[in-house]
N, C-alpha and C positions, 0 to 999 in steps of 0.2 A: 036239325039245328043244334042238337045237343053236342055232337062231336065238334062242331065248328066253335061253339062257345068254349068248350073245354080247351080246345087247341089254342084259342086266343088267350085264354087265361094262362095256359102253360107258357105261351110265348111271352106274355107280359111278365110272368114271374121270372122267367129266364133273363129277360131284359133288365128287370129290377135287380136281380142277383148280380148280373154282370156289372151293372152300373154301380151297385153297392160295393162290389169288389174293387172296381176302378177307383171309386171315391176313397175306399179304405187304403188302397195302394198309394193314391195321390197324397192322402193325409199322412201316411207313414213316411213317404218320401219327404214331404214338407217338414214333418217332425224331425226326421233324420238330418235334414239340412239345417233346421233351426238349432238342433243339438250340436251339430258340427260347427255352425257359426258361433254359437255361444261358447263352445269349448275353445275355439280359436280366439274369440274375443277375450275370454278369461285367461288363456295362455299368453296372448299378446300383452294384455294388461299386467299380468304377473311378471312377464319378461321385462316390460317397460319399468315397472316398479323395482324389479330386481336390478336393472341397469342403473336406474336413478339412485338406488341404495349403494350400489358398487361405486358409482361416481362420487356420491356424497362421502362415502368412507375414504375414497382415494384422496379427495380434497382435504378431508380432516387429517389424514396421515401426512399429506404434503404440508399442510399448515403447521402441524405439530413439528415436523422435521425442520421446516423453515424457522419456526420460533426457537427450536432447540439450537439450530445452527446460528441464528441471529444472536441469541444470548451467549453462546460459546465464543463466537468471534468478537462480539461487542465487549464481552468481559475481558478478552485478551487485550484489546485496544485500550480500554479504560484502565486496566491494571498497569499497562506500560505507561500511560499518561500520568497516572498517580505517582509512579516511580520517578519520572522525569520532573514532575512538579516538586517532589521532595528534594531531588538531587540538584536541580538547576534553579538558580535564584530568579525569582520574578518571571517565571515562564508560564504562559497560559495557552492551552489548546482551545480550538473551536469546540464547543460542547458537542458531545457525540450524538445527542438527540436531535440536534440541528442537521448533522450530517446524514442521519438516517431518514430525515424528512426534508430533502433539499428543495424547498420552495422559497421564493423570494421573500415571503412573509416570515420565514423561520431563520434564514441565513442573514447574518449581519456582517458588514464589512470589517475586516481585520485591520489592526494597526500596522500600516505599511512602513512605519519608521523603524521597525525592528525586524530582524531576520526571523523567519518562522519555519517550523516543520509541522506539517499537517497531514492527517489521514482523510482520504476521500473515498466514499463508496460510489463508484460510477455506474454499476449495474448489479442486478441481483435476480436470481430465479429461485425456484423451489429448493434446489440443491446446490446452488453456486452463488457466492458473493464475491464480487470483484473489487478488492481494495487496492488503492495506489497510495504512494507517499509523495507529497509535494514539498519542495524546498524553495523558499524565497530568501535571497541573500542581499536584498536592497537593490540589486542591479538586474537580476534575472529571476525567472521562475523555472524550476526543473520539475518535470513529472517523471517519477520513477515507477514504472509498471512492472511488477514481478513476472507478468505473462508476456510483456512486450507485444501487445496486440496493436495492429495498425490503426484501429479506430479509437485508441485511448485519448488522443488529443480532442477528437470531436465530442467524446463523451464527457470530457473534463472541462472544456472551455466554458460551458455554461455556469458551472459552479465557481470556476476561477473568476469569472466576471463579477460574481456576487461577492466573493471573498476579497479580491484584489482589484477594485474598480479603477483605481488610479493607474496601476501598472498596465492592466489590460486595455484601459481607455486610451493610453498613449501609444498603443500598437507596438509595444516592446516585444522582443523575441521571447518565446516560450520553448524551452528545450525538452526533448523527450529522449534522454540517453538510454542506450541499451544496457540492461543489467542482467547478470547471469544468476538466476535463482533456481531452486529445485521446484519444478512444476508440480511434483507430487504433493508438496506441502500447500496448506491453504494460504491464500493470498494475504490474509491478515498477519500471519506469522512472518511471511517474507517481507511485508511492508514494515513490520516492527524491526526486523534485522537491518533493513535499509535506513530506517530512521535512526537507529543506534549509530550506524556509520556516520550519518550526518552530524550527530551530536559530538562525534569525535572529529568532525571536520574532514573526514575522508570522503573521497568521491566514490559513490557506490558502483559506478560503471567501471572502475578500475579494480574491483574486488571480486574474488571467487569465494562464495560462501560454501563452507563445508557442511558435512552431515552433523546431526545432533542439535538442531535448532530447538526442538521441543525441550530437551533435557537442559539446555543452557537457559532457556526462558524460565523454566520452572526453578532453576537455581537462582536466577535474578529475583524472582518473586519471593522465594523462600528467605533469601539473605537481604532483600530490600536494597539492592545495589545495582548500578548500571555497569555492565561489562560488555565489551564488544563480542559479538557472536564469533564462533570459530571461522577463520577466513585466512586467505593469503592474497597478496597483491598479484595482479597479473604481470607476466613477464614483459619487460620493456626492451624491445629489440632496437636499441639505439647505441651502437658501439662508440659513437663519437664522444659520449660523456665520460667514458671510463679511461681517459688518457691521464692517468696519475700513477704515482709509484705505490703499488700495492704493498710492497715490503714495509713501508712506514706504518701501515695499519697493524700488521702482525708484530712488529718490533716495538710498537708503542712510542715511536719517535714523533717529533713535531709534524703535524699535518699542515699542508700548505694550501694556497689558494685554489689549486686544482681540486683538492678534496672538497673544499667548501662549495665550489661551483657545482660539483656533482650532487652534493647534499641538497642545495637550493633547487637544483633542477628537478630532482626526484620529489621533493616536497611540493613543488608547483604541479607536477604531473599527477600525483596520487592524492593530493588534498586540495582543499579550497584556500589554503594559505598561499600568499603571494610574496615570499621573501625576495628582497632585492639582492642581487649578487654582491657578496661581501666586498670583493675587491673593487667593485664599481662605487658602491655607496660610501666607502671610506677613503676613496682617493681624494686628496685635498682639492684638486681642480674640479671634481664632480660632486663634492659634498653637498648633500641636501637633506632636509628633514623627511622622515617617513610619514606620509599622509594616509591615515586610515579612518574609515567612518567610525563614529562613536560606538555604534552597536555591533561592529564587526570584530573579527579576530585577526591577530597578526602574529607571525613567528619570524624571528630574525637572529642570525648569527653575526656577531660583531667581534672585532679584534680588540682585546683588552691589553693589559700590560704584559706583553710577551706570552699571551695565551688567548684561547678562544672562549667567548661567553655567549650563552644562549638567552634570548629574551622572548617573552610571550606577552602579548597584549590581549586582554579580554575584560569585558564589563568595565571599561575605562580604568583598568588597573594594569600595571606592568609587573610581571614576575621575572626576576633575574636569577638565572641558574649559573653559578660561578664556583668552580672547584677550588679557586684560590682567593676567595673574597676575604679582604682584611678589615672590613667594617667601614670603609670609606669609598665613595664614588669618585672616579677619576674625572678629568675635565671632559673627555669624550663622552662618558656616560651621562654627565650632566646635560650635554647638548642634545643627546638622543632621547632622554627620558624627561619630558616636560610634564608628565602626569603628577598629580598631587599624591596619589597613593602608590606605594611601591612595595612589593613583596620581594625580599631578597633571600634566596635559598642557597646555602652552600652545599654543593654536591660533593659527596665523598666517594 
């Protein structure tokens, strides 16, 4: 009996040992899996926190860049507006803070009885702000986009309906002329150069803007004066208007009606002035008054006493530029100048 009992005890001990080893191995494997799962969880959690931190820092940098760009571009627009307000009598822009938050509760309708030049911010991202220049001349609205994007009208019409409800409500035409600006410059600076052309009554779509916009703008701010940005007019391929004697120009002799016709034609092409052909308006059988809106501008060349005289109408005043003015208005000038206030300048 003794050997059998001992044998059983040995078998039981071996079984317990094997079972203990198996349990130990199972526990070791479980612990290993737990440590691995914990490490993975800790890594994933750290990675998630890291990604969140990276994203948060990226948003902060973008927000800082946006704020910096916003302040920079907004400052340019405000500085230019302040210059215009100082230089141009009774001119008011739509407040810039309303343009930056274009909601119906912020934007107020503008006075549509006066011609206006306005800046609109039609889209913005973290690193790009899209400014356009809008011109209203009592008859039409012109949207000048330095980038000439095809969706400019769609992005602008909502703001225009708030600013010009009467014009847009009457379904009048809104023009989007093509302008040639340097795309490497920010749209705010290009919009300012376009606005300057409009204050000179030039058509921006007939102009080629040259290099040096930043330097010119800094010069304007430093000297507190409005001067047109470096530019040249686009070439006009219309040989029919140049049928006049060029030798008279170089010799300084009397210029005739053909020369005046060419001048009036070019002024109408490149500016918003609409001078009537001199030979037509002063013909006795076709004589008529020049009708212009009170708030608009007009330029006209008329024939004086054996010489040509230039007239300019602006702000309900007429300026007369006469190289031979003797202090008295002739009968023809009295008919053409019904305004109460008259500035007469003798050109030397």
